[in-house]
N, C-alpha and C positions, 0 to 999 in steps of 0.2 A: 647137801644141797646148799646152794649160796644164797645168802641173804639179798634182800633188795638194794643195800648200798654196795654190796660186792658186785652185782649185775650192773648197777650204774657204773662203778669203776671200770668194769669190762668194756661197757660201751664206750667209755671216755677213752680208754687205751687203745680200743680198735679205731676211733676216730683220730687218735694222735698219729697212729701208723699211716691211716689214709691221708691224713694231712702231709705227713713227711713225704708220702709218694707224690703227692699232687705238686708240693714244693719242688720236687726234683724234676717233674714233668708236667709244668703248667697246663698242657694240652688237655690233661685229664679233667680238669675243671668243667670242660665242656661237656662231659658225661654226666657230671653232678647236675648242670642245668638241664640236660635233656631228662634225666631221671626225674627231676621234680616236675617238669613239664608233663611226663606220663602221669606221675602221681596226681597232679591237677586236674588231667583230663579224665581220669578214671573216678575222681572223687565225686563228681556230681556237685555237691556242696562241700567245698574244701574246708578242712579243719583249720582253725586259727593257726596251728603250728605250721601247716603249709604255706599259708598266706604270710607268716612271719618269715619263714625261709624264703620265700620269693622276694621279700623286702630286702633281707640280708644278702641274697645272692645278687641282687641289683646294685648293691653297693660294691660289688668286685671281689675277686678271689681272695685277697687278704683279709677282708672284712669277715668273708664266710667262713676262712679257716679259723680266724680267732675266736668265733663263736662255736664252731665245731669242737674245739679244744678246750673251752673254757670251762673251768670247775665250778660251777654255779647252778642253782636250782633252775634257772630260765634256760640255760644251755642243755641241763640234764633232760628237762621236758622237751625241749626241741629235738633232741636226739632220738626221741621215741618215734619221731616221723622224719628221720634223716634222708635227705637226698643223696647222701654219700655212699649209700648201699651200692655195691658194685665197683667201686673203685679198687678194692683189693680183690685180686684173683683168688681162685678156690685154693690154690696151694698156699698163698699167704695167709688166708683165713684160717685154713686147717693147721697149719704151723702155730699161728697164734693161739688157736683155741686148745691145741695139745699142751702148750706151755702154760696156759692159763688153768687148764684142768689138772695139770700135774703140780702146780704151785700149791703149798699148804695153805696159804691164806688168800689167794686170789690177787695178790699184788704182784705185778711184774716191775 
């Protein structure tokens, strides 16, 4: 079983992978914005994290990617409500998770 720190590292690495994919295909950023819109619509009363993501996305793709891959407590908390879900397809996610699971210490 992985520790909370290892799980945070896994989330960071998944976001780094998603960020690289968006940098290679900036059109995918629209999907991130749409995901956040869906989250906000379903939330009723949106969490502070969703509201902060809205402010960050409003700054543009570069700012949003910087926060998504930032190694800080703030970014770690934001990733718990990440609109970057769905950027990676199922095969990419499975491949990452298989490598993550097989690594001895969860560090890729």
